[in-house]
C-alpha positions as CSV (number, residue, x, y, z in Angstrom):
1,D,90.1,85.3,82.1
2,Q,92.4,83.5,84.5
3,N,95.1,86.1,84.1
4,V,92.7,88.9,84.7
5,R,91.5,87.2,87.8
6,R,95.0,86.7,89.1
7,F,95.8,90.4,88.4
8,H,92.7,91.5,90.3
9,I,93.6,89.4,93.3
10,A,97.2,90.7,93.3
11,M,95.9,94.3,93.1
12,Q,93.7,93.7,96.1
13,Q,96.7,92.5,98.1
14,I,99.1,95.3,97.3
15,P,97.8,97.7,100.1
16,L,98.2,95.0,102.7
17,V,101.7,94.0,101.5
18,C,102.9,97.6,101.4
19,V,101.7,98.5,104.8
20,V,103.0,95.2,106.4
21,E,106.4,96.0,104.9
22,C,106.3,99.5,106.2
23,I,105.1,98.5,109.7
24,G,107.3,95.5,110.0
25,D,107.3,94.0,113.5
26,R,105.4,97.0,114.9
27,G,102.2,95.4,113.7
28,H,102.7,92.4,116.0
29,N,104.1,94.4,119.0
30,A,101.9,97.4,118.6
31,T,100.2,99.1,121.5
32,G,97.6,101.7,121.6
33,W,96.6,103.3,118.3
34,E,99.4,101.5,116.3
35,A,97.5,98.3,116.8
36,Y,94.5,99.7,114.9
37,F,96.6,100.7,111.9
38,A,97.8,97.1,111.5
39,L,94.2,95.9,111.0
40,P,93.3,95.0,107.4
41,I,90.1,97.1,107.4
42,V,92.0,100.2,108.5
43,I,94.6,99.6,105.8
44,Y,91.9,99.3,103.2
45,F,90.1,102.4,104.5
46,F,93.2,104.6,104.2
47,T,94.3,103.1,100.9
48,Y,91.0,103.4,99.1
49,G,90.1,106.6,100.9
50,G,93.3,108.2,99.6
51,L,92.5,106.9,96.1
52,F,89.0,108.3,96.1
53,Y,90.3,111.6,97.6
54,D,92.8,112.0,94.9
55,L,90.3,111.2,92.2
56,L,87.5,113.5,93.5
57,I,89.3,116.5,95.0
58,A,89.9,118.3,91.7
59,P,86.2,118.2,90.6
60,L,85.1,119.1,94.2
61,L,87.3,122.2,94.2
62,L,86.4,123.2,90.7
63,I,82.6,123.1,91.1
64,K,81.4,126.1,93.1
65,K,78.6,124.2,94.8
66,T,81.0,121.5,96.2
67,R,84.0,123.7,96.9
68,F,83.4,124.0,100.6
69,I,83.1,120.2,100.9
70,G,86.4,119.9,99.0
71,F,88.0,122.4,101.2
72,L,87.0,120.5,104.4
73,L,88.2,117.3,102.9
74,T,91.5,118.9,102.0
75,M,91.9,120.2,105.6
76,F,91.1,116.8,107.0
77,F,93.6,115.1,104.6
78,H,96.4,117.5,105.6
79,L,95.7,117.1,109.4
80,T,95.6,113.4,109.0
81,N,99.0,113.5,107.3
82,Y,100.4,115.7,110.1
83,Y,99.3,113.3,112.8
84,L,100.1,110.0,111.0
85,F,103.4,110.8,109.3
86,N,106.5,112.7,110.3
87,I,106.7,115.0,107.3
88,G,107.6,118.3,109.0
89,I,105.9,121.6,108.1
90,F,104.4,120.5,104.8
91,P,100.8,119.8,106.0
92,W,100.7,123.2,107.8
93,F,102.1,125.0,104.7
94,M,99.5,123.4,102.5
95,M,96.7,124.2,104.9
96,A,97.9,127.8,104.9
97,T,98.1,128.1,101.1
98,T,94.9,126.2,100.2
99,P,92.5,129.1,100.8
100,H,94.6,131.3,98.5
101,L,94.0,128.8,95.6
102,L,90.3,128.9,96.0
């Protein structure tokens, strides 16, 4: 039981450690929107939001009744990636090709 408890606590801290390592000193000297991304609640929101998105998007897109919701979530996901990360044309390419896969 003690090992399971330690593992559970460690798994809860991984998102914070990863983001703090990525942000570095920017979290302490952040201004504007960057300061919000250093908040633990925002880190948890994006970490677990991404996890739930990855788990649920396939069923949402496969079921005809929920396909439109899945499409909107996919567009939101790619727009968020475009504005938060510098990954080039990839989000726009994926937004352009997603309707062809439906």
